[in-house]
C-alpha positions, 0 to 999 in steps of 0.5 A: 190323100194328104191333108193340110194338117198332115203336111204341116205335121210332116214339115214340123217334124222335118224342121225339128229333126233338122234343127236337132241335127244342126245343134248337135253338129255345132255343140262343143260342150263337153269336148274339153271334158272328153279330151281330159278323160282320154288323156287321163286314160292314156296316162293311166295305161302308160303307168299300168304298162310301166308297172307291169314291165318293172314289177319283178324289180319293184318287188325285189326293191321293196323286199330289200327295203323291208330287210333294211328296216328289220333291225333284228335280221342279220341280212345285208342292206341293199335297197337298189335295183 
């Protein structure tokens, strides 16, 4: 048996849920932040990919630069790739 109070409670809950859903759909706060986070993640993934691709050549270059800075060693200086 439905009473007037239970009908009012049901209508209140339904209106509250509907209002919340409407507000969530039209609320765009944080959208710019999310776009920046996604773009930063894409750039970071690209940097990691490039570093993984060229890791051997970068290691060789750093070692060769180290040989150039070691003036007591008799190695040749060739810092290029």
